[in-house]
C-alpha positions as a printed NumPy array, in Angstrom:
array([[  76.357,   32.833, -114.933],
       [  79.36 ,   32.31 , -117.181],
       [  80.417,   28.783, -117.946],
       [  84.07 ,   28.361, -116.949],
       [  85.043,   27.581, -120.555],
       [  83.164,   30.571, -121.995],
       [  85.197,   33.505, -123.297],
       [  86.   ,   36.558, -121.232],
       [  83.506,   39.383, -121.764],
       [  84.998,   42.237, -123.758],
       [  82.299,   44.641, -122.571],
       [  82.738,   45.081, -118.842],
       [  80.121,   46.496, -116.483],
       [  80.951,   49.754, -114.747],
       [  82.51 ,   49.784, -111.304],
       [  79.403,   51.622, -110.071],
       [  77.218,   48.751, -111.33 ],
       [  79.467,   46.223, -109.561],
       [  79.432,   48.217, -106.332],
       [  75.626,   48.42 , -106.467],
       [  75.163,   44.71 , -107.224],
       [  73.145,   42.581, -104.827],
       [  73.902,   39.011, -103.831],
       [  76.945,   36.832, -104.409],
       [  79.166,   37.524, -107.404],
       [  82.581,   36.286, -108.514],
       [  84.48 ,   38.431, -110.99 ],
       [  87.142,   36.534, -112.902],
       [  89.671,   38.794, -114.596],
       [  91.815,   37.307, -117.332],
       [  92.221,   36.91 , -121.075],
       [  91.27 ,   34.231, -123.597],
       [  94.916,   33.942, -124.714],
       [  96.26 ,   33.519, -121.153],
       [  97.768,   30.064, -120.635],
       [  97.568,   30.273, -116.85 ],
       [  93.882,   31.225, -117.162],
       [  93.299,   28.115, -119.277],
       [  95.162,   25.948, -116.757],
       [  93.034,   27.33 , -113.889],
       [  89.681,   26.71 , -115.645],
       [  89.097,   23.161, -114.332],
       [  89.597,   24.197, -110.685],
       [  87.4  ,   27.271, -111.109],
       [  84.686,   25.228, -112.826],
       [  84.802,   22.528, -110.14 ],
       [  84.442,   24.987, -107.276],
       [  81.757,   27.102, -108.936],
       [  79.846,   23.977, -109.945],
       [  79.068,   23.431, -106.267],
       [  77.594,   26.948, -105.982],
       [  75.082,   27.511, -108.795],
       [  73.583,   30.352, -106.741],
       [  76.724,   32.476, -107.217],
       [  76.94 ,   34.627, -110.344],
       [  80.259,   34.283, -112.22 ],
       [  81.337,   36.996, -114.638],
       [  84.463,   36.519, -116.732],
       [  85.866,   39.95 , -117.574],
       [  88.571,   40.539, -120.187],
       [  91.419,   42.483, -118.627],
       [  94.447,   44.276, -119.977],
       [  95.775,   47.666, -120.964],
       [  93.047,   50.3  , -121.032],
       [  90.537,   48.163, -119.118],
       [  89.332,   50.359, -116.238],
       [  87.402,   47.73 , -114.25 ],
       [  90.466,   45.567, -113.657],
       [  92.502,   48.638, -112.727],
       [  89.841,   49.717, -110.235],
       [  90.252,   46.35 , -108.491],
       [  94.069,   46.516, -108.652],
       [  94.345,   43.402, -110.834],
       [  97.95 ,   42.669, -111.763],
       [  98.05 ,   38.927, -112.574],
       [  95.628,   36.595, -114.339],
       [  93.414,   34.993, -113.493],
       [  92.301,   37.006, -110.494],
       [  89.048,   36.051, -108.792],
       [  87.29 ,   38.737, -106.765],
       [  84.504,   37.449, -104.503],
       [  81.798,   40.02 , -103.762],
       [  78.764,   40.03 , -101.512],
       [  76.338,   42.885, -102.158],
       [  79.045,   44.793, -104.039],
       [  81.667,   44.466, -101.294],
       [  84.843,   42.452, -101.761],
       [  85.094,   39.628,  -99.22 ],
       [  87.93 ,   37.588, -100.732],
       [  90.412,   37.507, -103.595],
       [  92.477,   34.761, -105.167],
       [  95.258,   35.21 , -107.697],
       [  96.127,   32.332, -110.026],
       [  94.196,   29.618, -108.174],
       [  95.146,   26.218, -109.589],
       [  93.154,   23.942, -107.255],
       [  89.486,   24.026, -106.262],
       [  89.886,   23.968, -102.465],
       [  90.834,   27.648, -101.882],
       [  88.173,   28.739, -104.368],
       [  85.586,   26.697, -102.458],
       [  86.744,   28.21 ,  -99.168],
       [  86.354,   31.721, -100.574],
       [  82.893,   30.816, -101.915],
       [  81.879,   29.8  ,  -98.379],
       [  82.298,   33.454,  -97.368],
       [  79.489,   34.416,  -99.71 ],
       [  75.878,   34.363,  -98.56 ]])
């Protein structure tokens, strides 16, 4: 599980690996130099802190990054909530914990 303040991973898993994943997973697409991503960190950390059972992967996004394109990411941060490789919710630029917590409730 990524700590909310940890950097975004430059090496992304493949889409096939994501699709084949088991359990609850939140993908957070963004960039270490993104001011809005930094501003959203406290809300993301607060919500995820209540769900230590959910894996949280911070993925660096941008030009030439195929994983973000495969999920249609356009703005940062984008959170994609997956259960057994299937998207169940998505939030773009969440700035408060409540909607993140509500999306986490959809995960097993």
